[in-house]
C-alpha positions in Angstrom: -6.1 -20.2 -9.1 -3.5 -20.9 -6.6 -1.3 -23.3 -6.6 -0.9 -26.4 -3.9 2.8 -25.1 -3.6 2.0 -21.0 -3.2 -1.2 -21.9 -0.8 1.9 -23.6 1.0 4.6 -20.8 0.6 1.8 -18.4 2.4 0.8 -20.4 5.3 4.9 -21.0 5.6 5.9 -17.0 5.5 2.7 -15.7 7.8 4.5 -18.6 10.0 7.6 -17.9 10.3 6.6 -13.8 10.0 4.6 -14.1 13.0 6.6 -13.7 16.1 8.5 -10.6 14.0 5.6 -8.8 13.0 4.1 -9.3 16.9 7.2 -8.0 18.9 9.3 -5.8 15.7 7.5 -5.2 12.7 3.8 -4.4 14.3 3.8 -1.2 16.2 6.0 0.9 13.6 3.7 -0.7 10.3 0.7 0.2 13.4 1.7 4.1 14.0 2.9 4.5 9.5 -0.9 3.5 8.6 -2.3 6.2 11.9 0.0 8.5 10.5 -0.8 8.3 6.6 -4.7 7.6 7.7 -4.8 11.5 9.6 -3.0 13.5 6.5 -5.4 11.8 4.2 -8.7 13.4 6.4 -7.0 16.6 6.8 -8.6 17.3 4.0 -11.8 17.0 2.5 -13.8 13.3 2.7 -16.5 12.9 0.6 -19.3 10.6 2.2 -20.8 9.0 -0.1 -17.9 8.1 -2.9 -15.3 8.0 0.0 -13.1 10.6 -2.2 -10.4 12.3 -0.9 -8.7 15.5 -1.7 -5.6 13.8 0.0 -5.4 10.3 -1.0 -3.0 7.3 -2.1 -5.1 5.8 -4.6 -5.7 8.2 -8.1 -8.9 6.7 -8.8 -10.2 8.1 -5.4 -8.7 11.2 -5.9 -10.6 14.1 -5.8 -8.9 16.4 -8.5 -11.5 20.1 -8.5 -10.2 22.8 -5.5 -12.8 22.5 -3.2 -13.6 25.3 -0.2 -14.4 23.3 2.6 -14.6 24.2 6.5 -13.9 21.4 9.2 -17.0 20.1 11.3 
């Protein structure tokens, strides 16, 4: 459903931002991702539904209190 202009703009931004992402922003963004993942994984995570006690998504949040033991 994207127009040709939107696809070209997206490709242009990708091309222009590659060097910046590789040299400047890549590592800090990855470290932020790992820190957020570590915080989510601190609490219980349902292995079937992937719902978590500490989640960024409202749809994937376990709302009730659960007694758990780390494995």
